[in-house]
N, C-alpha and C positions, 0 to 999 in steps of 0.2 A: 800171705794173703790168699784166700781161696778164690778160685775162678768162678765168676758169676755168669750164669747163662740167662739169655733173654727170657726163656721159658719160666725161670724162677721169679720173674718180676712182672710179667704181663698179667692182665686181667683177662681170663678166658671169655669168649663171646657169651657163653651160657650164664656168666655172672654179671654181665654188663647190661645196661638199659638198652633195649632195642625196640624198634617200632617199624611198621610197614611204611613204605613211601606213600601209600594211599591214606595213611592215618591223618587225623587232624592235629593241629597244634595242641588242642585239649588232650587228645589221646597220648601225645608225646610227653606232655607234662605229667600225666598220670603214670606213665611207664617209668619216668625218671624218679618220681616220688617213691614208687614201689621198689625199684632197684636200689635206691639209697637206703630204704628201710631194711632191706634184706641183706645188704652188703656188709662185710666184716667191718665193724665200727672202729677197729684199730687202724684201718687204712683211710686214706683220703677219700672223700665222697666223689661220686661221679660228677663230671663237669660237662658231659655231652651225652648224646643219645646216638647210637648207631642205627642207621636207616637200612632196612632190608628190602631188597627187590622181591618180585614175585617168586623167584627161585630160592628165596631165603638167604641169598648172599648179600654182603654189605655193598651198598651202592652210594652211601653218603654218611655224613655226620651232621648232627644238629647241635650246634654249640649254643651256649647262653647268648652270645652276641647275635647268632642267627635268629633266635627266638625274638629278642628285643627288636632287631632290625625288621623282622617279618611283620611286626605289629604296625609299622609305619611304611606303607607302600611307596611313599615318595623317596625312600632311601635308594630305590632302584635308579633314580635320576643321578645319583652320585657317581655312576659309572663314567660320567664325563670327566671325572677327576680321579683317574685310576691310581695315581701315585700319592694321593693325599696323605695317607697314613705314614708314608716314608719321609715326608717333608717336614714333620714336626709342626703341624699346623697350629698357629697361635689361637688363643681363645677368641680374639676379635674376628679372625677369619672364620673360625667355626661358627660364631654367632651370625656373621653375615651370610654364610651358606645356609644356616638354619632358616633365616628370614627369606633369602632369595628363592630357595627351593621349597619353601613352605613345609619344612620338615617338622615332625613331632607336633602336628596340629591335632590335638585331642586323640592320640592313639589309644589311650586307656578308656576312652568313652566306648561303651558297649564292648568291653574286653571279652566278656563271655561269648557274645555273638561272634566276634572275630576269631576267638580261639577254636570255636566249633566250625568255622568256615574256611580257615586257612589250612591248606594241605602241606604236609611235611615236604613233599617232593618240590614244592614251589619255593621253599625257603632254606632247604638244606644246602650244605657245602659238599661238592663232589670231590673226593680225594684226587690229588695229582700224583704223578709218579714218585715224587719225593716224600710222600706220606706212607709209603709201603716199606716194610722192613722184613727181610727173611728171618725165619725162626733160627737160622744158623748164624746170624750176625752176632758180632761181639758187642759187649756193652760199650766199648769205645766207639764202634761204628754207629751205634744207636745214638749216643750222646752227640757225636759229630752231626748226624743227620737232623736231630732235633734243633741244635744250635744254628746250623747253617740255614735250615729251612724256616727257623723261628716258629716251629710247630708246638702245639700243646700236647699232641699225642701222635703216635704212629700206628698204623694197622699192621699187625704181624701176620705174615702169610707163610703157609706151608704149600709150596708150589703156587697155585693160583687161588687157593682158598684162604680166606681170612680166618685165623684161629683165635685171635685175641687183640687187645689194644695195649700198647705200651705208652703210659702217660708220663709226662714231664714230672708230675708230682711224685710218682713212684721212683723215677730215676733220681730226683733230688733227694728223696728219703734214703735211697741206697747209698748215694755219694756221701751224705751227711753221716750215715752209720759208719762208713769206711773211714772217714776223717776222725770220727769219735774214737775209733779203735787205735788211732795213732798214738805212739808213745813219743812225745816231743820233749 
């Protein structure tokens, strides 16, 4: 079996959807649509947008869940339940939280106005230490980091500079190809 390098699997920054942290949600969606149209269609589509600071360096990620959550400002009140997602919340509990916190109260009303007034910096996720991976890391290390951190992607760095993104979908595709090559 051939040795796979992280650099053979990552999506370089230049090929990924990026937007300034000062951009609006509307701008971010436009960047995602453009990047998906230009991306190699044999690969999985982009699921996030990388957010760039004033210096052009990656300062965050804007995922699909960040976008949806950003349309309903009251989701910020869920911070009082920090471990909610890890507890396997029942449908009944989720419904009660929805009512109690008045969540998802017409967030799609005036969606165009919201999309042009919400700034990416206010709804993006800032990467934590466990979301960075050295370009010299092995595929085994990358898989371990994705699984343990339950991440959808990792930012690949050369020193301190982000050079690309390693997506769980690309790792899965690589693993599936390796399994397919097995002679059982």
